[in-house]
N, C-alpha and C positions, 0 to 999 in steps of 0.2 A: 713654147719651143716645138717646132715641127720635126717630128721624128720619122715620119713615114712618107714614102713616095714609091711610085711604080718602077720596077726594073724590067727591062726587056729580056727575053730569053730566046734562045735559038729554037727553031721549029722542032729539032730533034729532042731538046729538053722538054718542050711542052708535050710532045707525043709520049715521051717516056713517063712524065708525071701523070698524064691523063691515063696511061695504061695502069699505073700503080693504083690510082683512085678507083678505076673500074674493077681491078682485082679485089680491092678492099671491099667494095660494095658487094661483089659477087660472093666473097668469102663470108660476108655478114648475112647472106641470104636475101639480099635486096634486089628486086628485079626492076625497080623503077623509082623515080624521084617524087611522084605525086600520088602514089597509091594510098588508099584510105587506111588510116591507122598507122602510117609510117611515122609521122611526127604530129604531136599535139600542137595546138596554137601556141606560138611563142617559144617552142623548144628549138634546140640546135643539136645536130649530130656532127661532131668534128670528123674531119678526114685527115689521115687514115682512121680506122675504127677506134672507138674508145677502148683503152686497155685497162683503165682503172676508174672506179666511181667514187665520188665523195661519200664519206660515211654519213648515213642518215638522210641525205638529200637527193642522191641520184644524179646530181648535176655532173656533167663530164669534166674530168680532170685528166689532162694529158701531160706527158713529159717529152719535150722535143730537144734535140741538139742542133746547134747552128754554129757558124763561124762568126767570131767577133768582128765587128766592122763591116758586116755584110747584111743583106736583107733576108728576112725570114717571112715566109708566107704562112698564115694560119687560115686554113680553108674549112668550110663547113656547109652543111645543108640546114636551112632554117625554114620554118613555116612562114606563111605570109602575114601572120598576125603580130609582127614586131613593129612597134611604133617608131623607134629610132635606136639603132645599134651603135654602142660606144665601145671602143677598145682602149683600155688604159694599160700603162706599163710601169712596173716598179722594179728597181734594183734591190735585191734582197741580200742580207748577210745575217744569218742566225734569225733572231726574232725581229730584226730591223728591216723596214721596207721604205725605200726612198722613191717618191713618185717622180717619174721622168716626163710625163705628159700623156695626152689622150687624143683620140681622133674619132670622127664619125665614120662608120663602115657602111658603104652603100648596100642597101638591101633591095633587090629587084622585087617589084610588086607582082600581083597576080595570084591565082589559086595554086594550091599544092606547095611543094618545097622548091626553094631556090638556092643556088650556090652563092655563098658570100666569100669574099677574099679580103683579109686584113694583112697589110704589108707593114713590117716593122723593120726600121733601120737600127740595128744593134750597134752601140758605140764600140769604138776600138778599145782593146784592153790587152795588157801584157800577160795576164793570167786568166784562168777560167772564172767566169762570173755567172751568177744565177739571177734570172729575172722571173717575175710573175706577170703574165699578161692575162687580163680578164675581159670578157665580153659581157656587156650589159644591155638590157632592154630599158630604154629611157622613155617613160610616158609622163609628160609634164614634169613635175618636180620629183617624181618617184623613179628609182632605178631598181631593177631586179636582176640578179646575177644569172647569166645564161651558161657560162663555161669559164673554167680557169685553165691556163696552160703554163706549166713551169718550163722555162727556157734555159737550157745550159749552154752558154756561149763559150766556145773554145777557140783561142787564137790559132790561126793556121800553122804558125811556126812552133806551137807548143806541143812538143813531142818528148815528154820526160822519160828518162831511163834508157835512152837509146844510144848514148855516146859509148862507143867501144863494143856495142852488141854485135855478135857474129851471126850472120844469117846465111843459110844455104837455100837457094831458090832452084827448084827442080822442075823441069818440064816447061819452062817459059822459052823466050826466044834466044836464050844463051848469053845475052849481053845486057839485058834490061833496057835496051833502047826502046823508047816509046812507052815504057811502063812508068806512069806518073807516080805510082806508089813507091817504086824503087828510088826515084829521085828524092822523094820526101824523106825516106828512111836514111838514105846516104847523107842528105843535107843535115840530118839530126845527129850524124856521127856514127851511124851503123856501117858495118863492113859486110858487103854482100858478095858471095861467090855463086856462080851459076853452073848448073850441071844438067845434062840431058837425062840422066838416070839417077835413081836413088841409090846411093852406095850402101854397102852392107854395114851393119853396126860393128863397132861403135862409131858414132859421129861426134865431131868436135863442136859443131855450130850450136849456139844457144837456141836458135829457132830454125826449124826446117820447114820451108813452105813448098808444098808440092801441088802442082796443077793436075787435077784429075782425081778420079776415085781411087781409093786404095786397092791394090791388087791382092790376090789371095795370100801371097808371101810378103805382105807389107810388114813394116816394123811394128812391134807392139810396145806398150809403155815400158815393159820390163827390159827392152833392148836399149833404153835411153838412160842416161845418167840423171841424177836428181836435178830438177829445175829445167831440164830440156823440154821444149814444146815442139811437137810435130803436128802440122796442120795440113790436112788434105782439102784443097779447094775444089769442090765438086763443080765441074764445068758441063755437066750433062743437062739436057733440055728439061729434065724433070726435077732438077735441084730445087730446093725450097727457095722462095723469093726473099728478097731483102737480106737481112742478116741473122736469120734463124740458125741455131746450132743443131745439127742433126744428131751428133753424139759426142760425148767426151768420155774417155777412158783414162784412168790414172792408176798408178801402182805406188804403194807406199815406199818412200825413199827413192823412187825412180822418176821417170818422166811422165808426160801427159800427151795423149794423142786425141785429136778432135777432127771432125769433118764439118765443114761449113760451105755454103754456096760461094762460088767464085765472085759473085756480086759484091761480097764484103770487101775483098781485096781490090777489085777494079774500082770500087767506089771510095776507096781510102782517101784519095786526093780531093775529090769534089764533094763528098757527103760527110758532114760532121758526125752523123749518127754511126756510119760505118767506121769512121776513124776511132771514135771513142769505144765502140763495141769491140773492135779488133784488138786495141791496146789492152782492154780489160781482159780479154781472153788470153793474150800472150804474156801479160805481166801483172804487176801489182798496181797498175794505173788506177787511181780512184774513180 
């Protein structure tokens, strides 16, 4: 069964992705792809940088989020001493893993490190599904594991716990026109009100989403009722990239206040990692 094929992207998407990979390399202290000592023969460094290592082996283990029914790209830098790279895919449930197929991943030749791209077409699903993708070096009849990637596939329409949720959006365009994230939230049953300024406490909304950094007189967790969440989406140029959380402040029996980059919200519609991360911050989404 053929599971993988190439998907075209807009020039803007490619430039954005390239920018993220470059930032990842720079953050990892890497100044080039072919420097001595960067990769040993047959090793692979997944992009973005490795966040977790396998116990005892040091092989890269990554966790990625993607949308079910769409394509996922697994990118990495590999040394030139790979005989044949194979990527296989398993659907997992508990201790059970069902093989779905495999493919050969083209590896450019030549000295130093080369970028490799494996594209995976994830099946459609009505609920979240977990997959295991593995990259192998195949030399004759012997395979050695290069990397493992856990893939959490989330259907685009899967937005649990949002029906009837009240949201106050502050500092946006006032109507939500052009805000893809707002359309997604409304489509899942949430009710959004728009405001130019943050009202004084107490607030009735379950979630308060504010564009911009908190002002000196900003609301504190103690100003909120239990279960209320106030999120300041930092839109400054020096905000942390991707979906890092700058700070979370909670009060017992009261609400929770956090500051995250605006990129988390703006990426809610198109980026599965942003969607899952934001829902986890806002609710009890698993």
